[in-house]
C-alpha positions in Angstrom: -25.0 41.9 2.4 -23.9 38.3 4.0 -21.9 38.5 7.0 -18.3 37.2 6.5 -16.9 34.1 7.7 -14.9 34.2 11.1 -12.0 32.0 10.4 -12.0 30.5 14.1 -15.9 29.7 13.6 -15.0 27.9 10.2 -11.8 25.9 11.6 -14.1 25.0 14.4 -16.7 23.6 12.4 -14.3 22.0 9.8 -12.5 20.3 13.3 -15.6 19.3 14.5 -16.6 17.1 11.3 -13.0 15.4 11.1 -13.0 14.7 14.7 -16.7 13.2 14.4 -16.1 11.5 11.1 -13.1 9.9 12.8 -15.0 8.8 15.9 -18.7 8.2 14.8 -18.8 7.8 11.1 -20.4 10.2 8.5 -23.8 8.7 9.2 -23.7 9.6 12.8 -23.0 13.1 12.1 -25.7 15.7 12.6 -25.5 19.5 11.8 -26.7 20.1 15.4 -23.9 17.6 16.6 -21.3 19.6 14.4 -22.8 23.2 15.6 -22.6 21.8 19.7 -19.0 20.6 19.1 -18.0 23.8 17.3 -19.4 26.0 19.4 -21.5 27.8 16.9 -25.4 28.1 15.9 -26.8 25.7 13.3 -27.6 29.1 11.6 -24.2 30.0 11.4 -23.3 26.7 9.5 -26.3 26.8 7.3 -25.4 30.4 6.5 -22.0 29.0 5.0 -22.6 25.5 4.1 -26.0 24.1 2.4 -25.4 20.6 3.5 -23.5 18.3 5.8 -21.9 17.0 2.6 -20.4 20.3 1.6 -18.9 20.7 5.1 -17.1 17.1 4.8 -15.8 18.3 1.5 -14.3 21.5 2.8 -13.3 19.6 6.2 -11.5 17.0 3.9 -9.7 19.2 1.5 -8.1 20.9 4.6 -7.6 17.7 6.3 -7.1 14.0 6.3 -9.5 11.5 5.2 -9.7 9.1 8.5 -7.7 5.5 7.6 -7.1 6.8 4.1 -4.1 5.5 2.2 -2.8 5.8 -1.3 0.0 3.1 -1.0 -0.1 0.4 -3.6 2.1 -2.3 -3.0 3.8 -3.7 -5.9 5.8 -6.9 -6.6 6.8 -8.8 -9.9 3.2 -10.1 -10.2 0.8 -7.8 -12.0 -2.1 -10.3 -11.5 -1.1 -10.4 -7.7 -0.5 -6.7 -7.1 -4.1 -5.9 -8.7 -6.0 -8.4 -6.7 -4.2 -7.1 -3.4 -4.9 -3.6 -4.3 -8.6 -4.2 -5.1 -8.8 -6.4 -1.8 -7.2 -3.8 0.3 -9.3 -1.0 -1.4 -12.6 -2.6 -1.1 -11.9 -3.6 2.6 -10.7 0.0 3.5 -13.7 1.6 1.7 -16.2 -0.8 3.9 -14.5 -0.4 7.1 -13.3 3.0 7.4 -15.1 5.4 4.5 -18.3 3.4 4.8 -21.4 3.5 2.5 -22.7 6.7 3.7 -19.1 8.6 3.7 -18.7 7.5 -0.1 -22.2 8.6 -0.9 -21.6 12.0 0.7 -18.2 12.4 -1.2 -20.4 11.7 -4.6 -23.1 14.1 -3.2 -20.3 16.9 -2.9 -19.1 16.3 -6.3 -22.2 16.4 -7.9 -23.5 19.6 -6.1 -20.1 21.4 -6.2 -17.9 20.3 -9.2 -14.9 22.6 -8.0 -15.0 20.8 -4.7 -15.3 17.8 -6.3 -12.8 18.0 -8.5 -10.2 19.1 -5.7 -11.4 16.3 -3.8 -10.8 13.8 -6.6 -7.4 15.2 -7.2 -6.5 15.1 -3.8 -7.7 11.6 -2.6 -8.4 9.7 -6.0 -5.5 11.2 -7.9 -2.6 9.3 -6.0 -4.3 6.0 -6.3 -4.9 6.2 -9.9 -1.3 7.3 -10.1 -0.1 4.6 -8.3 -2.2 1.8 -10.2 -1.2 3.6 -13.6 2.4 3.3 -13.0 2.1 -0.4 -12.0 0.7 -0.9 -15.4 2.9 1.2 -17.1 5.9 -0.8 -15.7 4.3 -4.2 -17.1 3.9 -2.6 -20.5 7.5 -1.6 -20.3 8.6 -5.0 -19.6 6.1 -6.3 -22.4 3.7 -8.0 -20.0 0.9 -5.8 -21.2 0.1 -4.4 -24.5 1.8 -1.2 -25.4 -1.3 0.3 -26.4 -3.1 -0.3 -23.0 -4.3 3.0 -21.4 -2.8 2.6 -18.0 -4.6 5.6 -16.6 -7.9 4.7 -18.2 -7.8 1.1 -16.6 -6.8 2.7 -13.1 -10.0 4.5 -13.3 -11.8 1.6 -14.1 -10.5 -0.1 -10.9 -11.1 2.9 -8.6 -14.6 2.9 -10.1 -15.1 -0.5 -9.3 -14.1 -0.1 -5.6 -16.1 3.0 -5.3 -19.2 1.2 -6.8 -18.4 -1.6 -4.0 -18.3 1.2 -1.3 -21.7 2.6 -2.5 -23.3 -0.9 -2.5 -22.1 -1.4 1.2 -20.4 -4.5 0.0 -16.6 -5.3 0.0 -15.7 -7.6 -3.1 -15.5 -11.1 -2.8 -12.1 -12.8 -3.5 -13.9 -14.6 -6.3 -15.3 -11.2 -7.6 -12.0 -9.7 -7.3 -10.4 -12.9 -9.1 -13.2 -12.5 -11.9 -12.1 -8.7 -12.4 -8.4 -9.2 -12.7 -8.8 -12.4 -14.9 -11.2 -10.6 -17.2 -8.7 -7.3 -17.2 -5.8 -9.2 -17.8 -7.4 -11.1 -20.4 -7.9 -8.1 -22.3 -4.5 -6.5 -21.8 -1.7 -8.9 -21.7 0.6 -10.1 -24.4 0.3 -13.9 -23.9 
């Protein structure tokens, strides 16, 4: 029978992960480093979590993603809003979440669907909702076709920024202009 988790040790491990993530970035974190920082053995960590990515998932569910923002500035110009959001999102992912962190979050989602769903709801959900609200507002004033699925488009935009992070390269201004131009060409009423 497995020994029950010590809540004090669990919190120490999760706290160590969050601290090291903010200070060093995901790729610099090791299980050995987490163990030393938390004051627990590597065996304790491996008994409770199968990988560093699993620790990350649990730590983020109970804490914050360093530098994370779900804010979406809005103006009267949908094109400018989408360009601004794509630019801000890809710059943010490249600077604060880095490629290794993005890959780790995808690994958590792939290996533990329950944790992945919770992470997506917590971190991606507010972004998708904000972008969808902006698209719905454009629909309400007749700027966007009424049959446009705002949530599906928001998911597409989030997927683009996630792919950019996985590739380790922020979107260029030209690429953002092309994406927004193509998107708007397909949904606007003009």
